[in-house]
C-alpha positions, 0 to 999 in steps of 0.5 A: 797645854800642860797644867801644873795646878788644877783646882776643881770645886774646892771649898773650905770652912772655919768655925767662928765661936761665939765666945773667946775662950773655946779650948777643949778643956774649957768646953769640957769644964763648962759641961756644954757644947761650944757654940759656933757658926761656920765661916766659908773661907773658900766656896767652889773654887775652880781654876787651872795654872798652866805649866811654866807660867806665873799666876797671881792671886789677888783680893782684899784681906779676908778674901781667901787668898792665903787659905787657898795657897795653903790648900794648894801647898797641902797644909790645909785640906778642903772639905770639898773639891780636888786639887791636883799638882804636877811636880815638886813644890816649895812654899814660902807662906807665913812669916817664920813658917818652917823655922824653929826660933831657938835654932840658929839660922844655919840649923834652920836652913837644914830644917826648912830644906828638909821640910821642903824635901831636900836631903841633907847632902843636897842642902850641904851642897847648896848651903853656901849659895843659900846663905850668900843669897840671903845676905845673912853671912854675919848672922847665920849662927845666931838664933833666928828669934833674934832675926827681924822680919826682913831677915826671916823672909831673906832666909826663907826665900833663899831656902825655898828657891834653892830647892829647885822646885817645879812649882813655887808658892809665894805669899806676900814675899815682897811685902817685907825686905829692903829694896836690894833684896826685893830686886834680888827676889825679882831677878830670881823669880825671873830666872825660875820662870825662864827655866820653865818653872811655875810660880804662884804669887799672892800679893796686895801689890797688884802692880807687881801682879800685873807686871809679873803674872800672865794670868790671875784670879780675883777673890772676894769673900771666898769666891772667884769674881774674875779670872783671866789675863792678869792685866784685866783682872788687876784692872777689875780689882782697881776699878772696884777699889775706885768705886769703894773710895768715898767722894767726900774728900775726907777719906784719908788719914789726917794728923798734925799739931792743928795750929794751921790747916789745909782747908781744901785742895782745888784742881783746875778750878774744880772743888775737890769734894768729889772725884776730879778728872784731868787730862794725862800729859796736860798742864794741871794746877792745884790750889791750896786754901790754908788757914792758921790760928797763929802766925807762921813764918815761911811755911812750906807746902807739899803735894804727894801722888799715890797710885790707887793701891797706895804706892807712892809715886812722887811729890813736889814741895815748896821750899821756904820762899819769902816772895811766894809764901812769906807768912801764914797768918789767918787765911791764904791761897797758894797755887801750884802749877805743873807744866804736865802730869806725865802719868798714864790714864787712871785713878790716883790719890793726892796727899797734902802737907803743911809744915814749918820752914824746916819741914820738921814740924807738921801742922796738917797732913792729909793723906790720900784725901783727894782722888784725881782721874786722869783721862787720855788726851784725844789729840796725842793718844797713840795707844793703838801703837804703843802700850805703856807699863807702870805709872809713868807716861814715857810717850814716844813713837815707834818707827821702822828703819828697815824690814 
């Protein structure tokens, strides 16, 4: 098996100073050495990225993902260990890296392409294609300091992928940009991969890593705590995230005017004060207990479902209804019954909202405040013959027609 990137025993540290102003001038004028402590950003990191693969780096903020990617890109030099790279490389790292804010988008295409190793002639030949991919034809001669963060990413990604590198490094590329641009990114990444190129992705969107990557590593406090198949690494990360979610039913954000409140949400008759288990694909009921200090005509309720990493999956709301919930004055209990919850087994977070009849004024919004664990249905589970990707449980059966 050919290897594109080999990381062997890499360590990298930074200095954390005791005082805020630690410039050289300040230290000289004080006449004493600045006090600091070493912070280990990376500790004895070793792994290999096979040629032609898509490789993921995941972990919480501060785990060392971006530092590791910068070491691979050659921007940072590790204090220990060795990194070997086989092939040309392009990197899209920090937002705006490789751009000069006072230059136009056109000038920055040439500047960034030169930094990534392209000649002026190569850039001229690919310029129209780069600009067309970015979708910034109307802004290409404007100074990039006038660009939004999404426009920065569009242009940076367009340049990086059109340098035709053997290895492409991407740091949170899909965190910025509209849906259409993200779709174009996905299609381009797929095309680069199909051409036998190597891609390394850093992302907090672990569902994207599971979908795109063949293998991955999980970083925690600068160390690798899990590596191997991307699905298994993502599962390990999510399981740790599940365990870190408190079971007090009040760990999410909450806002609203406060005249009315959602006091509790009960699932299938079990108080939602801890992780609640339900069966995937089976009927499920939610009971809202509400209270109000004022009389509210035709209030509306909403329930939102999120993946454990915070991706909104969908929701359902109660339209103003005089027969179901005509008024909230004091206390009230309202039930929501779903025929089935067709999500794949796993952990999910629920949000609840209480609004006025126009769904404009928010009395109480409780974001991701309740967790539900969906387990397989032993009677209908066919996971031995069907694997499912993504949160939706499509179900179905495979059948051979001819062989």
